[in-house]
GULOKE-537757 format. One record per residue (C-alpha): residue in three letters; residue number from 1; x, y, z negated; chain. Coordinates in Angstrom, 2 decimals. Each point is the difference from the previous one (the first is absolute). Example, Ala and Ser with C-alpha at 12.3 -4.5 7.8 and 13.67 -1.06 7.14 Angstrom:
// residues 2
<rec><residuo>ALA</residuo><num>1</num><east>12.30</east><north>-4.50</north><up>-7.80</up><cadena>A</cadena></rec>
<rec><residuo>SER</residuo><num>2</num><east>1.37</east><north>3.44</north><up>0.66</up><cadena>A</cadena></rec>
//
This chain:
// residues 129
<rec><residuo>UNK</residuo><num>1</num><east>34.99</east><north>-21.56</north><up>18.01</up><cadena>A</cadena></rec>
<rec><residuo>UNK</residuo><num>2</num><east>-3.43</east><north>0.28</north><up>-1.88</up><cadena>A</cadena></rec>
<rec><residuo>UNK</residuo><num>3</num><east>-0.15</east><north>2.94</north><up>-2.51</up><cadena>A</cadena></rec>
<rec><residuo>UNK</residuo><num>4</num><east>-1.58</east><north>-1.00</north><up>-3.44</up><cadena>A</cadena></rec>
<rec><residuo>UNK</residuo><num>5</num><east>-2.87</east><north>2.76</north><up>-0.64</up><cadena>A</cadena></rec>
<rec><residuo>UNK</residuo><num>6</num><east>-0.43</east><north>-0.15</north><up>-3.90</up><cadena>A</cadena></rec>
<rec><residuo>UNK</residuo><num>7</num><east>-2.94</east><north>-0.88</north><up>-0.37</up><cadena>A</cadena></rec>
<rec><residuo>UNK</residuo><num>8</num><east>0.61</east><north>-2.52</north><up>-2.42</up><cadena>A</cadena></rec>
<rec><residuo>UNK</residuo><num>9</num><east>1.85</east><north>2.78</north><up>-2.16</up><cadena>A</cadena></rec>
<rec><residuo>UNK</residuo><num>10</num><east>-3.83</east><north>0.79</north><up>-1.76</up><cadena>A</cadena></rec>
<rec><residuo>UNK</residuo><num>11</num><east>-0.58</east><north>-3.47</north><up>-0.55</up><cadena>A</cadena></rec>
<rec><residuo>UNK</residuo><num>12</num><east>3.65</east><north>-0.75</north><up>-2.34</up><cadena>A</cadena></rec>
<rec><residuo>UNK</residuo><num>13</num><east>-1.41</east><north>4.05</north><up>-1.60</up><cadena>A</cadena></rec>
<rec><residuo>UNK</residuo><num>14</num><east>-2.26</east><north>-1.56</north><up>-1.59</up><cadena>A</cadena></rec>
<rec><residuo>UNK</residuo><num>15</num><east>0.62</east><north>-3.66</north><up>-0.72</up><cadena>A</cadena></rec>
<rec><residuo>UNK</residuo><num>16</num><east>3.06</east><north>1.35</north><up>-2.09</up><cadena>A</cadena></rec>
<rec><residuo>UNK</residuo><num>17</num><east>-2.30</east><north>2.21</north><up>-1.23</up><cadena>A</cadena></rec>
<rec><residuo>UNK</residuo><num>18</num><east>-2.88</east><north>-3.25</north><up>-1.65</up><cadena>A</cadena></rec>
<rec><residuo>UNK</residuo><num>19</num><east>3.03</east><north>-1.69</north><up>-1.09</up><cadena>A</cadena></rec>
<rec><residuo>UNK</residuo><num>20</num><east>1.66</east><north>3.05</north><up>-1.77</up><cadena>A</cadena></rec>
<rec><residuo>UNK</residuo><num>21</num><east>-3.85</east><north>0.84</north><up>-1.79</up><cadena>A</cadena></rec>
<rec><residuo>UNK</residuo><num>22</num><east>-0.13</east><north>-4.34</north><up>-1.41</up><cadena>A</cadena></rec>
<rec><residuo>UNK</residuo><num>23</num><east>3.79</east><north>0.04</north><up>-0.86</up><cadena>A</cadena></rec>
<rec><residuo>UNK</residuo><num>24</num><east>-1.02</east><north>3.74</north><up>-2.02</up><cadena>A</cadena></rec>
<rec><residuo>UNK</residuo><num>25</num><east>-3.21</east><north>-2.05</north><up>-2.07</up><cadena>A</cadena></rec>
<rec><residuo>UNK</residuo><num>26</num><east>1.61</east><north>-3.79</north><up>-0.28</up><cadena>A</cadena></rec>
<rec><residuo>UNK</residuo><num>27</num><east>2.89</east><north>2.63</north><up>-1.79</up><cadena>A</cadena></rec>
<rec><residuo>UNK</residuo><num>28</num><east>-2.65</east><north>0.95</north><up>-1.80</up><cadena>A</cadena></rec>
<rec><residuo>UNK</residuo><num>29</num><east>-2.47</east><north>-2.62</north><up>-0.81</up><cadena>A</cadena></rec>
<rec><residuo>UNK</residuo><num>30</num><east>2.46</east><north>-3.79</north><up>0.41</up><cadena>A</cadena></rec>
<rec><residuo>UNK</residuo><num>31</num><east>1.51</east><north>1.32</north><up>-4.23</up><cadena>A</cadena></rec>
<rec><residuo>UNK</residuo><num>32</num><east>-3.09</east><north>0.18</north><up>-1.11</up><cadena>A</cadena></rec>
<rec><residuo>UNK</residuo><num>33</num><east>-1.73</east><north>-3.54</north><up>1.39</up><cadena>A</cadena></rec>
<rec><residuo>UNK</residuo><num>34</num><east>3.67</east><north>-1.51</north><up>-0.54</up><cadena>A</cadena></rec>
<rec><residuo>UNK</residuo><num>35</num><east>-0.58</east><north>1.52</north><up>-4.02</up><cadena>A</cadena></rec>
<rec><residuo>UNK</residuo><num>36</num><east>-3.04</east><north>-1.05</north><up>0.08</up><cadena>A</cadena></rec>
<rec><residuo>UNK</residuo><num>37</num><east>0.39</east><north>-3.72</north><up>0.66</up><cadena>A</cadena></rec>
<rec><residuo>UNK</residuo><num>38</num><east>3.43</east><north>-0.36</north><up>-1.44</up><cadena>A</cadena></rec>
<rec><residuo>UNK</residuo><num>39</num><east>-2.74</east><north>1.15</north><up>-3.05</up><cadena>A</cadena></rec>
<rec><residuo>UNK</residuo><num>40</num><east>-2.19</east><north>-2.79</north><up>0.38</up><cadena>A</cadena></rec>
<rec><residuo>UNK</residuo><num>41</num><east>2.96</east><north>-2.89</north><up>0.58</up><cadena>A</cadena></rec>
<rec><residuo>UNK</residuo><num>42</num><east>1.38</east><north>1.17</north><up>-3.37</up><cadena>A</cadena></rec>
<rec><residuo>UNK</residuo><num>43</num><east>-3.15</east><north>-0.06</north><up>-1.79</up><cadena>A</cadena></rec>
<rec><residuo>UNK</residuo><num>44</num><east>-0.58</east><north>-3.43</north><up>0.83</up><cadena>A</cadena></rec>
<rec><residuo>UNK</residuo><num>45</num><east>3.19</east><north>-0.66</north><up>-0.68</up><cadena>A</cadena></rec>
<rec><residuo>UNK</residuo><num>46</num><east>0.63</east><north>0.88</north><up>-4.24</up><cadena>A</cadena></rec>
<rec><residuo>UNK</residuo><num>47</num><east>-4.08</east><north>-1.63</north><up>0.40</up><cadena>A</cadena></rec>
<rec><residuo>UNK</residuo><num>48</num><east>1.78</east><north>-3.42</north><up>0.76</up><cadena>A</cadena></rec>
<rec><residuo>UNK</residuo><num>49</num><east>2.42</east><north>0.31</north><up>-2.90</up><cadena>A</cadena></rec>
<rec><residuo>UNK</residuo><num>50</num><east>-2.41</east><north>1.73</north><up>-2.95</up><cadena>A</cadena></rec>
<rec><residuo>UNK</residuo><num>51</num><east>-1.17</east><north>-2.92</north><up>-1.75</up><cadena>A</cadena></rec>
<rec><residuo>UNK</residuo><num>52</num><east>2.35</east><north>1.32</north><up>-3.36</up><cadena>A</cadena></rec>
<rec><residuo>UNK</residuo><num>53</num><east>0.24</east><north>3.76</north><up>0.20</up><cadena>A</cadena></rec>
<rec><residuo>UNK</residuo><num>54</num><east>-2.06</east><north>1.91</north><up>-1.09</up><cadena>A</cadena></rec>
<rec><residuo>UNK</residuo><num>55</num><east>-2.63</east><north>2.73</north><up>1.86</up><cadena>A</cadena></rec>
<rec><residuo>UNK</residuo><num>56</num><east>1.46</east><north>2.37</north><up>-1.00</up><cadena>A</cadena></rec>
<rec><residuo>UNK</residuo><num>57</num><east>3.29</east><north>-0.75</north><up>1.40</up><cadena>A</cadena></rec>
<rec><residuo>UNK</residuo><num>58</num><east>-1.47</east><north>-1.12</north><up>3.03</up><cadena>A</cadena></rec>
<rec><residuo>UNK</residuo><num>59</num><east>-1.17</east><north>3.21</north><up>0.86</up><cadena>A</cadena></rec>
<rec><residuo>UNK</residuo><num>60</num><east>3.14</east><north>2.11</north><up>-1.07</up><cadena>A</cadena></rec>
<rec><residuo>UNK</residuo><num>61</num><east>1.65</east><north>-2.33</north><up>2.55</up><cadena>A</cadena></rec>
<rec><residuo>UNK</residuo><num>62</num><east>-2.55</east><north>0.09</north><up>2.66</up><cadena>A</cadena></rec>
<rec><residuo>UNK</residuo><num>63</num><east>0.04</east><north>3.98</north><up>-0.49</up><cadena>A</cadena></rec>
<rec><residuo>UNK</residuo><num>64</num><east>3.54</east><north>0.04</north><up>0.21</up><cadena>A</cadena></rec>
<rec><residuo>UNK</residuo><num>65</num><east>-0.04</east><north>-1.05</north><up>3.61</up><cadena>A</cadena></rec>
<rec><residuo>UNK</residuo><num>66</num><east>-1.98</east><north>1.96</north><up>1.44</up><cadena>A</cadena></rec>
<rec><residuo>UNK</residuo><num>67</num><east>1.89</east><north>3.20</north><up>-1.53</up><cadena>A</cadena></rec>
<rec><residuo>UNK</residuo><num>68</num><east>2.92</east><north>-2.18</north><up>1.70</up><cadena>A</cadena></rec>
<rec><residuo>UNK</residuo><num>69</num><east>-1.92</east><north>0.21</north><up>3.38</up><cadena>A</cadena></rec>
<rec><residuo>UNK</residuo><num>70</num><east>-1.32</east><north>3.40</north><up>-0.35</up><cadena>A</cadena></rec>
<rec><residuo>UNK</residuo><num>71</num><east>-4.21</east><north>-0.72</north><up>-0.98</up><cadena>A</cadena></rec>
<rec><residuo>UNK</residuo><num>72</num><east>0.07</east><north>2.74</north><up>-1.40</up><cadena>A</cadena></rec>
<rec><residuo>UNK</residuo><num>73</num><east>-3.89</east><north>-0.03</north><up>-0.43</up><cadena>A</cadena></rec>
<rec><residuo>UNK</residuo><num>74</num><east>-0.91</east><north>-3.96</north><up>-1.55</up><cadena>A</cadena></rec>
<rec><residuo>UNK</residuo><num>75</num><east>1.79</east><north>2.14</north><up>-2.66</up><cadena>A</cadena></rec>
<rec><residuo>UNK</residuo><num>76</num><east>-1.92</east><north>3.46</north><up>-0.68</up><cadena>A</cadena></rec>
<rec><residuo>UNK</residuo><num>77</num><east>-3.21</east><north>-1.38</north><up>-0.12</up><cadena>A</cadena></rec>
<rec><residuo>UNK</residuo><num>78</num><east>-0.71</east><north>-2.49</north><up>-3.05</up><cadena>A</cadena></rec>
<rec><residuo>UNK</residuo><num>79</num><east>-1.69</east><north>-2.83</north><up>2.19</up><cadena>A</cadena></rec>
<rec><residuo>UNK</residuo><num>80</num><east>2.12</east><north>-0.05</north><up>2.67</up><cadena>A</cadena></rec>
<rec><residuo>UNK</residuo><num>81</num><east>1.17</east><north>-3.09</north><up>-1.51</up><cadena>A</cadena></rec>
<rec><residuo>UNK</residuo><num>82</num><east>-1.08</east><north>-2.77</north><up>-2.76</up><cadena>A</cadena></rec>
<rec><residuo>UNK</residuo><num>83</num><east>1.41</east><north>-2.68</north><up>-1.10</up><cadena>A</cadena></rec>
<rec><residuo>UNK</residuo><num>84</num><east>-2.36</east><north>-3.15</north><up>-1.80</up><cadena>A</cadena></rec>
<rec><residuo>UNK</residuo><num>85</num><east>0.12</east><north>-3.48</north><up>-0.81</up><cadena>A</cadena></rec>
<rec><residuo>UNK</residuo><num>86</num><east>-2.51</east><north>-1.88</north><up>-0.89</up><cadena>A</cadena></rec>
<rec><residuo>UNK</residuo><num>87</num><east>-0.50</east><north>-4.49</north><up>-1.31</up><cadena>A</cadena></rec>
<rec><residuo>UNK</residuo><num>88</num><east>1.40</east><north>-1.46</north><up>-3.00</up><cadena>A</cadena></rec>
<rec><residuo>UNK</residuo><num>89</num><east>3.41</east><north>0.15</north><up>-1.25</up><cadena>A</cadena></rec>
<rec><residuo>UNK</residuo><num>90</num><east>1.12</east><north>-2.17</north><up>2.31</up><cadena>A</cadena></rec>
<rec><residuo>UNK</residuo><num>91</num><east>-1.97</east><north>0.10</north><up>3.16</up><cadena>A</cadena></rec>
<rec><residuo>UNK</residuo><num>92</num><east>-1.49</east><north>3.17</north><up>1.41</up><cadena>A</cadena></rec>
<rec><residuo>UNK</residuo><num>93</num><east>0.46</east><north>2.74</north><up>2.57</up><cadena>A</cadena></rec>
<rec><residuo>UNK</residuo><num>94</num><east>2.34</east><north>2.60</north><up>0.48</up><cadena>A</cadena></rec>
<rec><residuo>UNK</residuo><num>95</num><east>-1.92</east><north>3.30</north><up>2.21</up><cadena>A</cadena></rec>
<rec><residuo>UNK</residuo><num>96</num><east>1.45</east><north>2.44</north><up>1.30</up><cadena>A</cadena></rec>
<rec><residuo>UNK</residuo><num>97</num><east>-2.55</east><north>2.80</north><up>1.13</up><cadena>A</cadena></rec>
<rec><residuo>UNK</residuo><num>98</num><east>2.01</east><north>2.94</north><up>2.69</up><cadena>A</cadena></rec>
<rec><residuo>UNK</residuo><num>99</num><east>-2.64</east><north>2.05</north><up>0.74</up><cadena>A</cadena></rec>
<rec><residuo>UNK</residuo><num>100</num><east>1.00</east><north>3.91</north><up>1.69</up><cadena>A</cadena></rec>
<rec><residuo>UNK</residuo><num>101</num><east>0.60</east><north>2.75</north><up>2.87</up><cadena>A</cadena></rec>
<rec><residuo>UNK</residuo><num>102</num><east>3.38</east><north>0.98</north><up>1.95</up><cadena>A</cadena></rec>
<rec><residuo>UNK</residuo><num>103</num><east>-0.88</east><north>2.84</north><up>2.75</up><cadena>A</cadena></rec>
<rec><residuo>UNK</residuo><num>104</num><east>2.05</east><north>-0.31</north><up>2.54</up><cadena>A</cadena></rec>
<rec><residuo>UNK</residuo><num>105</num><east>1.18</east><north>3.63</north><up>1.37</up><cadena>A</cadena></rec>
<rec><residuo>UNK</residuo><num>106</num><east>0.58</east><north>0.13</north><up>3.76</up><cadena>A</cadena></rec>
<rec><residuo>UNK</residuo><num>107</num><east>2.64</east><north>3.32</north><up>0.39</up><cadena>A</cadena></rec>
<rec><residuo>UNK</residuo><num>108</num><east>-3.67</east><north>2.09</north><up>-0.88</up><cadena>A</cadena></rec>
<rec><residuo>UNK</residuo><num>109</num><east>-1.96</east><north>-1.11</north><up>3.16</up><cadena>A</cadena></rec>
<rec><residuo>UNK</residuo><num>110</num><east>-1.67</east><north>-2.78</north><up>-1.79</up><cadena>A</cadena></rec>
<rec><residuo>UNK</residuo><num>111</num><east>-0.65</east><north>-1.64</north><up>-3.09</up><cadena>A</cadena></rec>
<rec><residuo>UNK</residuo><num>112</num><east>-0.11</east><north>-3.68</north><up>-0.72</up><cadena>A</cadena></rec>
<rec><residuo>UNK</residuo><num>113</num><east>-1.77</east><north>-1.80</north><up>-3.50</up><cadena>A</cadena></rec>
<rec><residuo>UNK</residuo><num>114</num><east>1.73</east><north>-3.13</north><up>-0.85</up><cadena>A</cadena></rec>
<rec><residuo>UNK</residuo><num>115</num><east>-2.39</east><north>-2.09</north><up>-2.57</up><cadena>A</cadena></rec>
<rec><residuo>UNK</residuo><num>116</num><east>1.79</east><north>-2.83</north><up>-1.80</up><cadena>A</cadena></rec>
<rec><residuo>UNK</residuo><num>117</num><east>-2.60</east><north>-2.46</north><up>-1.38</up><cadena>A</cadena></rec>
<rec><residuo>UNK</residuo><num>118</num><east>1.36</east><north>-2.94</north><up>-1.10</up><cadena>A</cadena></rec>
<rec><residuo>UNK</residuo><num>119</num><east>-0.27</east><north>-2.81</north><up>-2.97</up><cadena>A</cadena></rec>
<rec><residuo>UNK</residuo><num>120</num><east>2.92</east><north>-2.64</north><up>0.24</up><cadena>A</cadena></rec>
<rec><residuo>UNK</residuo><num>121</num><east>-0.95</east><north>-2.89</north><up>-2.77</up><cadena>A</cadena></rec>
<rec><residuo>UNK</residuo><num>122</num><east>1.86</east><north>-3.02</north><up>-0.66</up><cadena>A</cadena></rec>
<rec><residuo>UNK</residuo><num>123</num><east>-0.49</east><north>-2.06</north><up>-2.50</up><cadena>A</cadena></rec>
<rec><residuo>UNK</residuo><num>124</num><east>2.16</east><north>-0.99</north><up>-3.37</up><cadena>A</cadena></rec>
<rec><residuo>UNK</residuo><num>125</num><east>1.13</east><north>-2.60</north><up>-1.45</up><cadena>A</cadena></rec>
<rec><residuo>UNK</residuo><num>126</num><east>1.76</east><north>-1.01</north><up>-3.59</up><cadena>A</cadena></rec>
<rec><residuo>UNK</residuo><num>127</num><east>1.19</east><north>-3.39</north><up>-0.66</up><cadena>A</cadena></rec>
<rec><residuo>UNK</residuo><num>128</num><east>0.81</east><north>-1.72</north><up>3.37</up><cadena>A</cadena></rec>
<rec><residuo>UNK</residuo><num>129</num><east>1.48</east><north>-3.27</north><up>-0.65</up><cadena>A</cadena></rec>
//
């Protein structure tokens, strides 16, 4: 019978520590990235259906979605969310601009700033037969 000496124990412990650190970092980062992605997707959807809505309603819907997703940074800055409509009465564009920063704190050891700078522009077409 051969006896094992346990050389693999240090490598196993190190691997578990690295895996745990990656899991803890993902626990902090994934909700922030997910919230940003969901807000951009929601703005795309809101801009698509903006043909008969006034600007105030569109802006309120975007801010409500940001509040629901926990993107508080976008609500505190006045220019973080901008909604514009351009064109004549029947055609044009609805543009939603998102510009804000979110800081991810990795347990006091490191801070990462995620910058969101998206411009979503969708055509507005009314009276389509």
